[in-house]
C-alpha positions as CSV (number, residue, x, y, z in Angstrom):
1,M,101.5,82.1,73.9
2,D,98.1,80.9,72.7
3,V,95.5,78.7,74.6
4,N,97.0,75.4,73.3
5,E,100.5,76.3,74.4
6,F,99.0,77.3,77.7
7,R,97.2,74.0,78.1
8,K,100.4,72.0,77.2
9,D,102.4,74.0,79.8
10,L,99.7,73.6,82.5
11,L,99.7,69.9,82.0
12,E,103.4,69.7,82.3
13,E,103.3,71.8,85.3
14,V,100.8,69.5,86.9
15,K,102.8,66.4,86.1
16,A,106.0,68.1,87.6
17,T,104.1,69.1,90.7
18,A,102.9,65.6,91.2
19,A,106.3,64.2,90.8
20,T,107.9,66.5,93.2
21,E,105.2,67.1,95.8
22,G,103.4,63.7,95.8
23,G,99.7,63.2,96.1
24,G,98.9,62.3,92.5
25,S,98.3,64.1,89.2
26,S,94.6,64.9,90.0
27,F,95.5,66.3,93.4
28,A,98.2,68.5,91.8
29,F,95.7,69.6,89.1
30,V,93.1,70.7,91.5
31,Q,95.7,72.5,93.7
32,T,97.1,74.3,90.7
33,I,93.7,75.5,89.4
34,A,92.5,76.4,92.9
35,N,95.6,78.5,93.4
36,Y,94.8,80.4,90.2
37,L,91.3,81.2,91.4
38,V,92.5,82.2,94.9
39,E,95.1,84.5,93.4
40,A,92.4,86.1,91.1
41,Q,90.0,86.3,94.1
42,Y,87.4,84.0,92.7
43,L,88.0,81.8,95.8
44,P,88.9,83.2,99.3
45,D,91.1,80.1,99.8
46,F,91.1,76.3,99.2
47,S,91.2,73.1,101.3
48,Y,91.8,69.7,99.7
49,A,89.3,67.1,100.7
50,F,88.9,64.2,98.4
51,Y,86.0,61.7,98.8
52,N,84.8,59.3,96.2
53,G,82.0,56.8,97.1
54,I,78.5,55.4,96.5
55,G,75.5,57.0,98.1
56,K,71.7,56.3,98.3
57,N,70.3,54.3,95.4
58,N,73.8,53.6,94.2
59,R,74.4,57.2,93.3
60,K,78.0,58.2,92.7
61,I,79.2,60.8,95.1
62,R,82.5,62.7,95.0
63,V,84.2,66.0,96.0
64,D,87.8,67.1,95.7
65,G,88.0,70.3,97.8
66,Y,86.1,73.2,99.3
67,V,86.2,76.6,100.9
68,Y,83.5,78.4,102.9
69,D,83.3,82.1,102.2
70,E,82.4,83.8,105.4
71,F,81.7,87.1,103.7
72,D,79.4,85.6,101.1
73,Q,78.0,82.7,103.2
74,T,78.6,80.6,100.3
75,M,79.9,77.1,100.4
76,N,82.2,76.5,97.4
77,L,82.6,72.8,96.4
78,I,85.2,71.6,93.8
79,I,85.4,68.5,91.6
80,A,87.9,67.8,89.0
81,D,87.7,66.2,85.6
82,Y,91.4,65.5,84.9
83,T,92.8,63.1,82.5
84,G,96.3,64.6,81.6
85,D,95.6,63.8,78.0
86,I,96.4,66.6,75.5
87,K,94.1,64.8,73.0
88,R,91.1,64.1,75.3
89,D,87.5,64.7,74.3
90,T,85.6,67.9,74.5
91,L,83.7,68.3,77.7
92,T,80.0,67.9,76.8
93,K,77.1,69.3,78.8
94,T,75.8,65.8,79.7
95,T,79.2,64.9,81.1
96,A,79.5,68.2,83.0
97,I,76.1,67.6,84.6
98,Q,77.2,64.2,85.7
99,F,80.2,65.7,87.6
100,F,78.0,68.4,89.1
101,D,75.5,65.8,90.3
102,R,78.1,63.7,92.1
103,V,79.0,66.8,94.1
104,Q,75.3,67.6,94.8
105,F,74.7,63.9,95.8
106,F,77.7,64.2,98.1
107,L,76.1,67.3,99.6
108,E,72.9,65.6,100.2
109,E,74.4,62.6,101.8
110,A,76.5,64.8,104.0
111,L,73.5,66.8,105.2
112,S,71.1,63.8,105.6
113,G,73.4,62.3,108.1
114,R,74.0,59.0,106.1
115,L,77.6,59.8,105.1
116,V,78.8,60.3,108.8
117,K,79.0,56.5,109.4
118,D,80.9,55.8,106.3
119,I,83.6,58.5,106.3
120,E,87.0,58.3,108.1
121,I,86.6,60.6,111.1
122,S,90.2,61.8,110.9
123,S,90.1,62.8,107.2
124,A,89.8,66.2,105.6
125,A,86.5,65.1,104.0
126,A,85.1,64.4,107.6
127,D,86.0,68.1,108.3
128,L,84.0,69.1,105.2
129,V,81.0,67.0,106.3
130,E,81.1,68.6,109.9
131,L,81.4,72.0,108.5
132,L,78.5,71.5,106.1
133,N,76.3,70.6,109.0
134,F,77.6,73.2,111.3
135,K,76.9,76.0,108.8
136,K,73.7,74.5,107.3
137,S,71.4,77.2,108.7
138,E,73.8,80.0,107.7
139,I,74.8,79.0,104.2
140,R,72.9,81.2,101.6
141,K,74.2,79.5,98.5
142,Y,76.3,76.6,97.3
143,K,78.7,76.8,94.3
144,I,80.0,73.7,92.6
145,F,83.2,74.4,90.6
146,L,84.1,71.9,87.9
147,F,87.8,72.1,87.0
148,T,88.6,70.4,83.7
149,D,91.8,70.0,81.6
150,G,89.7,69.9,78.4
151,F,87.8,72.3,76.5
152,M,84.2,72.9,77.1
153,S,81.8,72.2,74.1
154,D,80.7,75.2,72.2
155,R,77.1,74.0,72.8
156,I,77.2,74.7,76.4
157,N,75.7,78.2,76.7
158,N,74.3,77.8,80.2
159,I,74.3,75.5,83.1
160,E,71.1,75.8,85.0
161,S,71.2,76.2,88.8
162,T,69.6,73.6,91.0
163,A,68.6,73.7,94.7
164,Y,68.8,71.8,97.9
165,D,66.5,72.4,100.9
166,N,65.5,75.7,99.2
167,V,69.1,76.9,98.9
168,I,70.4,77.7,95.4
169,I,73.3,75.5,93.9
170,D,75.2,77.5,91.1
171,R,77.5,75.5,88.9
172,Q,80.5,76.7,87.1
173,I,82.7,75.1,84.6
174,W,86.4,76.2,84.5
175,D,87.8,74.8,81.4
176,I,91.3,75.5,79.8
177,E,90.0,78.4,77.7
178,R,88.2,80.1,80.7
179,I,91.4,79.8,82.8
180,Y,93.6,81.1,80.0
181,K,91.4,84.1,79.2
182,N,91.2,85.0,82.9
183,F,94.8,84.7,83.9
184,T,96.3,86.2,80.8
185,N,93.8,89.0,81.1
186,T,92.8,88.6,77.4
187,E,89.1,88.3,78.4
188,S,88.4,88.3,82.1
189,D,85.1,87.4,83.4
190,T,83.0,90.6,83.7
191,I,79.7,91.2,85.5
192,E,77.0,92.4,83.2
193,V,73.8,93.6,84.8
194,D,70.5,93.8,83.0
195,F,68.7,96.3,85.2
196,L,65.4,95.7,83.4
197,K,65.5,92.2,84.8
198,F,65.9,93.4,88.3
199,T,63.3,96.2,88.2
200,H,60.3,94.6,86.4
201,G,61.3,96.2,83.2
202,V,61.7,99.8,84.4
203,G,65.4,100.3,84.8
204,I,67.2,102.6,87.4
205,P,66.1,106.4,87.4
206,C,69.1,108.6,87.2
207,L,70.4,112.1,86.8
208,E,73.6,112.8,84.8
209,A,75.9,114.8,86.8
210,S,77.1,116.7,83.7
211,V,78.8,119.5,85.6
212,A,80.9,116.9,87.4
213,N,81.9,115.0,84.2
214,S,85.3,115.1,82.6
215,E,87.0,113.6,79.7
216,N,87.8,110.5,81.8
217,Y,84.4,109.6,83.3
218,K,80.7,110.4,83.4
219,S,78.8,110.3,86.6
220,Y,75.1,109.5,87.4
221,L,73.2,110.0,90.5
222,C,70.6,107.1,90.9
223,I,68.0,105.7,93.2
224,I,67.9,101.8,93.3
225,P,65.2,99.9,95.1
226,G,66.4,97.8,98.0
227,N,64.9,94.6,96.6
228,S,66.7,95.2,93.2
229,L,70.0,95.7,94.9
230,A,69.5,92.6,97.0
231,D,68.5,90.6,93.9
232,I,71.6,91.6,92.1
233,Y,73.7,90.8,95.0
234,D,72.0,87.3,95.4
235,E,72.8,86.6,91.8
236,F,76.5,87.8,91.6
237,D,77.6,87.6,95.2
238,S,80.4,89.6,96.5
239,H,82.1,89.5,93.2
240,L,80.0,92.7,92.7
241,L,82.4,94.3,95.2
242,E,85.6,95.8,93.8
243,G,88.3,93.2,94.7
244,N,90.4,95.1,97.3
245,V,87.3,96.5,99.1
246,R,85.9,93.0,99.2
247,S,89.1,91.5,100.8
248,F,89.1,94.3,103.4
249,L,85.4,93.8,104.2
250,S,85.8,90.0,104.3
251,T,87.7,90.3,107.6
252,K,85.0,92.5,109.1
253,V,81.5,91.9,110.2
254,A,79.5,91.0,107.1
255,V,76.2,92.4,108.4
256,N,76.4,95.9,110.0
257,K,74.1,95.9,113.1
258,K,73.1,99.5,112.5
259,I,72.2,98.9,108.9
260,R,70.2,95.8,110.0
261,E,68.5,97.7,112.7
262,T,67.3,100.4,110.2
263,I,66.1,97.7,107.8
264,L,64.0,96.0,110.5
265,K,62.7,98.9,112.5
266,S,62.5,102.0,110.2
267,P,62.8,100.9,106.5
268,Q,61.1,104.1,105.5
269,N,64.1,106.1,106.9
270,F,66.7,104.0,105.2
271,F,67.3,106.4,102.4
272,A,67.7,109.3,104.9
273,Y,70.0,107.4,107.2
274,N,72.3,105.4,104.8
275,N,75.1,106.9,102.9
276,G,74.3,104.8,99.9
277,I,76.7,103.0,97.4
278,S,79.3,104.1,94.9
279,A,79.8,102.0,91.8
280,T,81.7,102.0,88.5
281,A,81.1,100.4,85.0
282,I,82.9,100.4,81.7
283,D,79.7,100.6,79.5
284,L,76.1,101.7,80.2
285,K,72.8,101.8,78.3
286,V,70.7,104.9,79.3
287,E,67.2,105.4,78.0
288,D,65.6,108.9,77.7
289,R,61.9,108.7,78.4
290,D,59.4,111.4,79.0
291,E,59.6,110.8,82.8
292,G,63.4,111.0,82.7
293,K,66.7,109.0,82.2
294,F,66.8,105.3,83.2
295,I,70.0,103.1,83.2
296,T,69.1,99.7,81.8
297,Y,72.4,97.9,81.5
298,A,75.8,98.0,83.0
299,K,79.0,96.2,82.0
300,D,81.7,95.3,84.5
301,F,79.5,96.7,87.3
302,Q,81.6,97.0,90.5
303,I,80.4,98.3,93.8
304,I,83.5,100.1,95.3
305,N,81.8,101.5,98.3
306,G,78.7,100.2,100.1
307,G,79.6,96.5,100.4
308,Q,78.1,96.2,103.9
309,T,75.0,98.1,102.8
310,T,74.5,95.6,99.8
311,A,75.2,92.5,101.9
312,S,73.0,93.6,104.8
313,L,70.0,94.1,102.6
314,S,70.3,90.6,101.1
315,N,70.9,89.0,104.6
316,A,68.1,90.8,106.3
317,R,65.7,89.7,103.6
318,R,66.8,86.1,103.8
319,K,67.6,85.7,107.4
320,D,65.1,88.0,109.1
321,K,62.4,87.7,106.3
322,A,62.5,91.5,106.3
323,S,60.5,93.4,103.6
324,L,62.6,95.6,101.5
325,D,59.6,97.1,99.6
326,S,59.9,100.6,101.1
327,I,63.7,100.7,101.0
328,F,65.6,102.8,98.4
329,V,69.3,103.3,98.1
330,Q,71.1,106.2,96.6
331,M,73.9,105.2,94.2
332,K,76.6,107.2,92.4
333,L,77.5,105.3,89.3
334,T,80.6,106.4,87.5
335,L,81.2,105.4,83.8
336,V,84.8,105.0,83.1
337,E,86.7,104.0,79.9
338,A,87.6,100.3,79.2
339,D,91.2,99.3,78.9
340,S,92.7,102.6,80.0
341,E,95.5,103.1,82.4
342,K,93.9,106.3,83.4
343,S,90.7,104.7,84.1
344,T,92.3,102.0,86.3
345,E,94.0,104.6,88.3
346,L,90.7,106.6,88.6
347,V,88.8,103.5,89.8
348,R,91.5,102.9,92.3
349,N,91.4,106.5,93.6
350,I,87.7,106.6,93.8
351,S,87.9,103.2,95.7
352,R,90.5,104.6,98.2
353,S,88.7,107.9,98.7
354,S,85.2,106.2,99.0
355,N,86.4,103.9,101.7
356,S,88.5,106.4,103.7
357,Q,86.0,106.1,106.6
358,N,86.9,102.4,106.8
359,K,90.6,103.2,107.1
360,V,91.4,100.9,104.3
361,S,95.3,101.5,104.0
362,D,96.9,102.1,100.6
363,V,98.5,98.7,100.7
364,D,94.9,97.2,100.5
365,F,95.0,98.4,97.0
366,F,97.5,95.6,96.4
367,S,99.6,95.6,93.3
368,T,100.0,99.4,93.1
369,H,101.6,99.9,96.5
370,P,105.4,100.8,96.2
371,F,106.3,97.8,98.3
372,H,105.1,95.4,95.6
373,V,106.6,97.6,92.9
374,R,110.0,97.4,94.6
375,M,109.7,93.6,95.1
376,E,109.1,93.4,91.4
377,Q,111.9,95.5,90.5
378,I,114.4,93.6,92.6
379,S,113.1,90.2,91.2
380,R,113.7,91.4,87.7
381,R,117.3,92.4,88.2
382,L,118.5,90.0,90.8
383,Y,120.0,86.6,89.8
384,A,119.9,83.7,92.2
385,P,123.0,81.5,92.5
386,S,123.1,78.5,90.3
387,K,122.1,75.2,91.9
388,G,124.0,71.9,91.6
389,G,125.8,71.6,88.3
390,A,123.7,74.1,86.5
391,Q,125.7,76.5,84.1
392,F,123.3,79.3,84.2
393,E,121.7,81.5,86.9
394,T,118.0,82.0,87.2
395,K,115.6,84.6,88.7
396,W,112.7,84.4,91.1
397,F,109.8,86.1,89.5
398,Y,107.7,88.3,91.8
399,E,104.1,88.6,90.4
400,R,102.6,91.7,91.9
401,A,99.7,91.6,89.5
402,K,97.5,88.7,88.3
403,G,99.0,86.7,85.5
404,Q,102.2,88.8,84.9
405,W,104.4,85.6,84.4
406,L,102.0,84.4,81.7
407,Q,101.5,87.8,80.1
408,A,105.1,88.4,79.8
409,Q,105.3,85.4,77.3
410,M,102.2,86.4,75.3
411,R,104.0,88.1,72.3
412,M,107.3,85.9,72.4
413,T,108.5,83.8,69.8
414,K,109.1,80.1,70.7
415,A,112.8,80.8,71.2
416,Q,112.2,83.8,73.3
417,K,109.7,82.0,75.4
418,E,112.1,79.0,76.0
419,K,114.8,81.5,77.1
420,F,112.4,83.4,79.3
421,V,111.1,80.2,81.0
422,T,114.7,78.9,81.5
423,Q,115.6,82.1,83.2
424,H,112.3,82.4,85.1
425,P,111.2,78.8,85.8
426,K,107.5,78.6,86.8
427,K,108.7,76.9,90.1
428,Q,110.4,80.1,90.9
429,L,107.3,82.2,90.7
430,I,106.3,84.1,93.9
431,T,102.8,85.7,94.2
432,K,101.7,88.3,96.7
433,T,99.8,85.7,98.7
434,D,102.9,83.4,98.7
435,L,104.9,86.2,100.2
436,A,102.2,87.0,102.9
437,K,102.0,83.2,103.7
438,I,105.7,82.7,104.1
439,R,106.4,85.9,106.0
440,N,103.5,85.7,108.5
441,T,104.5,82.1,109.1
442,W,108.0,83.0,110.0
443,E,106.7,85.9,112.2
444,G,104.8,83.3,114.3
445,L,101.4,83.7,112.8
446,P,100.4,80.2,111.6
447,H,96.9,80.6,113.0
448,A,96.5,83.8,110.7
449,V,98.0,81.9,107.6
450,S,95.3,79.1,108.2
451,K,92.4,81.7,108.0
452,G,92.9,81.7,104.3
453,A,94.9,83.5,101.6
454,Q,92.7,86.8,101.6
455,T,92.5,87.2,105.3
456,N,96.1,86.5,105.8
457,F,97.2,88.8,103.0
458,L,95.3,91.8,104.6
459,K,97.1,91.1,108.0
460,F,100.5,91.0,106.0
461,A,99.5,94.1,104.1
462,E,98.7,96.2,107.2
463,S,102.1,95.2,108.8
464,V,104.0,96.0,105.5
465,D,102.1,99.4,105.2
466,E,103.0,100.4,108.8
467,Q,106.7,99.5,108.4
468,W,106.9,101.1,105.0
469,N,105.6,104.4,106.4
470,K,108.4,104.2,109.2
471,N,111.3,103.3,107.0
472,D,110.8,101.8,103.5
473,E,114.6,101.0,103.3
474,I,114.1,97.8,105.2
475,F,112.4,96.3,102.2
476,N,115.6,95.7,100.1
477,E,117.5,93.1,98.3
478,K,118.4,91.3,101.6
479,Y,114.6,91.2,102.5
480,F,113.9,89.8,99.0
481,K,116.7,87.2,99.2
482,E,115.4,86.0,102.7
483,S,111.9,85.8,101.3
484,V,113.1,83.6,98.5
485,A,114.9,81.4,101.2
486,L,111.7,81.2,103.1
487,M,109.9,80.2,100.0
488,I,112.4,77.5,99.3
489,L,112.0,76.3,102.8
490,F,108.3,76.4,102.6
491,K,108.1,74.4,99.2
492,Y,110.6,71.9,100.6
493,T,108.4,71.3,103.7
494,E,105.4,70.8,101.5
495,W,107.4,68.2,99.6
496,L,108.7,66.6,102.7
497,V,105.1,66.3,104.4
498,S,103.7,64.7,101.3
499,R,106.1,61.8,101.5
500,Q,105.7,60.9,105.1
501,E,103.9,57.6,106.1
502,W,101.7,59.4,108.5
503,F,100.5,61.9,105.9
504,E,96.9,61.3,104.8
505,Q,96.4,63.9,102.1
506,G,94.8,66.3,104.5
507,Y,95.8,69.5,106.4
508,R,99.2,69.8,104.6
509,A,98.9,73.6,104.5
510,N,98.3,73.7,108.2
511,I,101.1,71.3,109.1
512,V,103.6,73.3,107.0
513,T,102.8,76.7,108.3
514,Y,102.6,75.5,112.0
515,A,105.8,73.4,111.7
516,L,107.9,76.3,110.2
517,A,106.5,78.8,112.7
518,L,107.3,76.4,115.5
519,F,110.9,75.7,114.0
520,H,111.6,79.4,114.1
521,K,110.3,79.8,117.7
522,L,112.5,76.9,118.9
523,I,115.6,78.4,117.3
524,V,114.9,81.8,119.0
525,E,114.1,80.2,122.4
526,Q,116.9,77.6,122.5
527,F,119.6,79.8,120.9
528,P,119.2,83.3,122.6
529,K,120.6,86.2,120.5
530,Y,120.8,84.0,117.3
531,D,118.5,83.3,114.4
532,L,118.6,81.1,111.3
533,D,120.9,82.6,108.7
534,L,118.5,82.6,105.7
535,M,121.2,83.8,103.4
536,I,122.7,80.3,103.6
537,I,119.6,78.9,102.0
538,W,119.6,81.7,99.4
539,N,123.2,80.9,98.5
540,R,122.6,77.2,98.2
541,Q,119.0,77.5,96.7
542,D,118.4,74.5,98.8
543,V,117.6,73.3,102.4
544,P,120.6,72.0,104.3
545,D,120.4,68.4,105.7
546,V,120.5,69.6,109.2
547,I,117.3,71.5,108.8
548,I,115.6,68.5,107.0
549,S,116.2,66.2,110.1
550,E,114.7,68.8,112.4
551,L,111.6,69.3,110.1
552,L,111.0,65.6,110.0
553,K,110.3,65.4,113.7
554,I,108.6,68.9,113.9
555,T,106.1,68.1,111.1
556,K,105.1,64.8,112.6
557,F,104.7,66.5,116.1
558,V,102.5,69.2,114.5
559,F,100.3,66.6,112.8
560,E,99.8,64.7,115.8
561,K,98.9,67.8,117.8
562,I,96.4,69.4,115.4
563,T,94.7,66.0,114.9
564,D,94.7,65.0,118.6
565,P,91.3,63.6,119.5
566,K,91.3,65.7,122.6
567,R,91.6,69.0,120.7
568,P,88.8,71.6,121.7
569,T,87.4,71.9,118.3
570,I,86.3,68.7,116.3
571,N,87.0,70.3,112.9
572,V,90.8,70.3,112.4
573,T,90.7,73.0,109.8
574,Q,88.7,75.4,112.0
575,W,90.9,74.5,115.0
576,C,94.0,75.6,113.1
577,K,92.5,79.1,112.6
578,R,92.3,79.7,116.3
579,D,95.0,81.4,118.6
580,G,94.5,78.5,121.1
581,C,95.8,76.0,118.6
582,W,99.1,78.0,118.2
583,Q,99.4,78.5,122.0
584,Q,98.9,74.8,122.5
585,I,101.5,73.7,119.9
586,Q,104.0,76.2,121.3
587,Q,103.9,74.2,124.6
588,C,106.1,71.5,123.2
589,A,109.3,69.9,124.7
590,L,111.0,69.3,121.4
591,M,114.8,70.1,121.5
592,L,116.7,71.1,118.4
593,D,120.0,69.4,117.6
594,K,123.2,71.3,118.5
595,S,124.2,70.9,114.9
596,I,121.8,73.7,113.9
597,E,124.3,76.2,115.4
598,K,126.4,76.2,112.2
599,L,123.5,77.7,110.4
600,L,122.8,80.5,112.8
601,I,123.7,84.1,112.7
602,S,124.1,86.4,115.8
603,D,122.0,89.4,116.4
604,T,125.1,91.6,116.1
605,D,126.0,90.2,112.6
606,Q,122.3,90.4,111.5
607,K,122.0,94.0,112.5
608,T,125.3,94.8,110.6
609,A,124.0,93.1,107.6
610,A,120.6,94.8,107.9
611,K,122.4,98.2,108.1
612,E,124.3,97.6,105.0
613,A,121.3,96.5,103.1
614,K,119.4,99.6,104.1
615,K,122.3,101.7,103.0
616,D,122.4,100.0,99.6
617,Q,118.6,100.4,99.2
618,K,119.0,104.2,100.1
619,F,121.4,104.4,97.3
620,V,119.2,102.6,94.8
621,S,116.1,104.6,95.8
622,G,118.1,107.8,95.3
623,I,119.1,106.8,91.8
624,E,115.6,105.9,91.0
625,A,114.3,109.2,92.3
626,I,116.8,111.1,90.1
627,T,115.8,109.0,87.1
628,N,112.0,109.7,87.8
629,V,112.6,113.5,88.0
630,C,114.6,113.6,84.8
631,Q,111.8,111.9,83.0
632,V,109.6,114.8,83.7
633,S,110.1,117.7,81.4
634,P,111.5,121.1,82.7
635,D,108.2,122.8,81.6
636,V,106.3,120.7,84.0
637,W,108.6,121.3,86.8
638,Q,108.4,125.0,86.1
639,A,104.6,124.8,86.2
640,I,104.8,122.9,89.5
641,Y,107.1,125.5,90.9
642,D,104.8,128.3,90.0
643,F,101.8,126.4,91.5
644,A,103.7,125.7,94.7
645,I,104.6,129.4,95.1
646,E,101.0,130.5,94.4
647,K,99.6,127.9,96.9
648,N,102.4,128.3,99.4
649,L,102.9,124.5,99.4
650,C,106.5,123.9,100.2
651,T,109.5,124.8,102.3
652,P,112.5,126.9,101.0
653,E,114.5,123.7,100.6
654,M,111.8,122.2,98.4
655,L,111.8,125.4,96.2
656,K,115.7,125.2,95.9
657,A,115.3,121.7,94.6
658,L,112.7,122.7,92.2
659,K,114.9,125.3,90.8
660,V,117.4,122.6,89.9
661,A,114.6,120.5,88.3
662,V,113.5,123.3,85.9
663,K,117.0,123.4,84.5
664,I,117.4,119.7,83.7
665,P,119.5,118.5,81.8
666,T,121.9,121.3,82.4
667,W,121.7,120.7,86.0
668,I,120.9,117.4,87.5
669,P,119.3,117.1,91.0
670,T,121.0,115.3,93.9
671,E,119.3,112.2,95.4
672,K,117.9,114.3,98.2
673,Q,116.7,117.1,95.8
674,A,115.1,114.5,93.5
675,S,113.2,113.0,96.5
676,L,112.0,116.5,97.6
677,C,110.9,117.2,94.0
678,L,108.9,114.1,93.7
679,K,107.3,114.8,97.2
680,I,106.2,118.3,96.2
681,K,105.0,117.0,92.9
682,E,102.7,114.6,94.8
683,I,101.5,117.4,97.1
684,A,100.8,119.7,94.2
685,E,98.7,117.0,92.5
686,S,96.8,116.4,95.7
687,E,96.0,120.1,95.7
688,G,94.7,120.1,92.1
689,F,97.7,120.6,90.0
690,K,97.3,119.2,86.5
691,K,99.7,119.2,83.5
């Protein structure tokens, strides 16, 4: 798939989305691109809020959506340049700046107070205006994203930042080529830091830790001035932070009080008190001078530990007007190979180990957790029942890593691609954040879902990790099928809401998550010891009419409640993030129709089905364990056996299993023996075994 094919498919997807979900093509385009950026963690979430009008001096003003990043204290504003025309003109710099100006003029109108009297108070755009004014003193940067369905002119090398009320306004163009490169991983955006720029031409003094180096990496011990680190953070924001660590920190206090206290009261002791930062890069420029070594440049510079230190320095300088002149920070910078699986694993392990004091669970390291691997494996082998008169079965594609669905098509011929897309339609793609959203909704956490994709995912991840460690067999084919059923239910509810007379293009995401959470709660309350049989939806690949009629009244009820003028919080979006909103919505007198009973399953039958599913998963896991053991050579198992004996690492039962492994293929281990072999292999590697 090349960039032109990608563009054609994207435009078709937008048209299909607009036709099925309503809201118009531009609305569908903005939602589609925003979802890409959320999944790739360029945005923490997205809220649609369209406004188009005329401001002071007849200036055109417009905005299509927004998200406020609490961690960055950055207000992200979005505008779309959508035509739907495959032959449209190239986007020029002049046109791009006109779009950027419309958003900046909207911002100025909103913050000046002039827009308040002209905007519909119950609209999502009114929420944005209220949020802009509420966060005005806190916002450290504005970012304007221009989404375009065209190609950017080759003459656009740089879009200069502007400012409003002494706050920087960065402007980014996301054209088709940039989206394609980032989400097929052919050329993702990387952070390139010119340290000379941030150190008055000096660079970062360093020592090469040659004794600690290996064939996979080189390490440098550095001292970076506090002002330089803050300047780098101000330019690149939290995209400096390794993605998984950023998502973890975004749910915590952005500015550590102890760090702030040291900056303000004893900056001269900062170096002694602070643990410093750990970072990685895939390329470095190091200059040898008479006075020592200096790092002058780093490519793909990522801070994997020390995010709060970095953010605290920037915030203290900006908010508290603190001087950072006497502050220096120790930095361990590790140079790893580019495009290497070993390097990816190395960075992940450094990140995990460096952040152990923050109790970042393994599942925070997203796509590599065995839960996601299992969901991916099930999705690749499991066919969904055909729907309607279709003469073929399809699959629901679980995307555990960014862009897998697109990457799978990269080297396919046209015929192969058509076959792949027929079997794995785009509408049946499930991302990690999708799964977190639908599962937390059904668990009765709509307020958590409303807090944004990243925050919600972390909550889901923590829950999964805890359950996985207790009994991973609960995550099986039944779990996956029920998740697909919830996805079908979620997508249908989105479609349903979009077609209601009372729907005004705002708060759809909030309405859907609250409505489905309430629907599930009403079932459990009104039909004790019963629950919705999600396998019915899986088998139909559609939502039964009985459910549809219930959702019609529940969604309207939710809409009226969250937009009630008497709500405690004026901003609807912010109100939906609060536990109080969920508590209030649960206090409803809605009664479900008795006809819903035919779609319910008893607790007893549910437990029986769950028990069978766990039994099946145990069998599958056993076969996978045997396969994984047999893929390791007998020589390696012999080395592990010798290492385990020397270090006294395992039980007699484990040693017995290893004795079988060293005789593969003459002997084949049982499922239990294979599991023990893999366990002792993991223990041995953690103790330093290498082969």
